[in-house]
C-alpha positions in Angstrom: 33.2 51.1 113.2 33.4 52.9 109.9 29.7 53.7 109.8 30.5 56.1 112.7 33.0 58.0 110.6 32.2 60.8 108.1 34.7 61.0 105.3 34.8 64.4 103.6 36.7 65.0 100.4 38.2 68.4 99.8 38.1 69.3 96.1 41.0 71.2 94.4 41.0 74.3 96.7 40.0 75.1 100.2 39.7 78.9 100.0 37.6 81.8 101.1 35.0 81.0 98.3 34.2 77.5 99.5 35.3 77.2 103.1 31.8 77.6 104.5 30.6 74.6 102.3 33.1 72.4 104.2 32.1 73.8 107.5 28.4 73.2 106.8 29.0 69.6 105.7 30.8 68.9 109.0 28.2 70.6 111.1 25.4 68.7 109.3 27.2 65.5 110.1 27.6 66.5 113.7 23.8 67.2 113.8 23.3 63.7 112.5 25.3 62.3 115.4 28.7 61.8 113.8 31.6 62.4 116.0 34.5 60.9 114.0 35.8 62.7 110.8 38.4 62.1 108.2 39.0 65.0 105.8 40.7 63.7 102.7 42.9 66.1 100.8 44.0 63.7 98.0 42.2 65.9 95.3 43.3 69.2 96.9 45.9 71.4 95.5 45.8 74.5 97.7 44.5 75.8 101.0 44.5 79.5 101.8 44.5 81.2 105.2 40.7 81.2 105.4 40.8 77.5 104.7 43.2 76.9 107.5 40.9 79.0 109.7 37.9 76.9 108.9 39.9 73.7 109.7 40.8 75.2 113.1 37.1 76.1 113.7 35.9 72.7 112.6 38.5 71.0 114.9 37.3 73.1 117.9 33.7 72.2 117.2 34.5 68.4 116.9 36.5 68.6 120.2 33.5 70.2 121.9 31.5 67.1 120.8 34.2 64.8 122.2 34.8 63.8 118.6 37.9 63.0 116.6 39.3 64.6 113.4 42.0 63.3 111.2 43.4 64.8 108.0 44.5 62.5 105.2 46.5 62.6 101.9 48.0 66.0 102.3 50.4 66.7 99.5 54.0 67.9 100.1 53.2 71.6 99.7 50.3 71.5 102.1 52.3 69.5 104.6 54.9 72.2 104.5 52.2 74.8 105.1 50.9 72.8 108.1 54.5 72.6 109.5 55.2 76.3 109.0 52.0 77.3 110.7 52.6 74.6 113.4 49.1 73.2 112.6 50.8 69.8 112.2 50.8 69.7 116.0 47.1 70.5 116.2 45.9 67.9 113.6 46.5 64.2 113.3 47.7 63.8 109.7 47.7 60.5 108.0 49.5 59.5 104.8 46.3 58.3 103.2 42.6 57.6 103.9 43.2 54.0 104.9 45.8 55.0 107.5 43.4 57.7 108.8 40.6 55.2 109.2 42.8 52.8 111.2 41.8 52.6 114.8 39.4 55.6 114.6 
């Protein structure tokens, strides 16, 4: 049921300056009872190491709540970054938002 899913869009950059904003949005949704999340990167151009760190932190928090996290619409450069850091094994990565929402 899609009403159980929080969809979060990442704007242009996920960097040290805005990473806490993303984390707060996720934690607020958890407080509201959400346990399933899709983070959509279709508008995102760049993620720095602190952005990767916050994604890992968010993933752990969602796991603690027996939730589910999927990433969607990661561009080629970001996908390479996830592969190089082996984070592609930690996160379920979908081609697009529709695929991410399938069977969640």
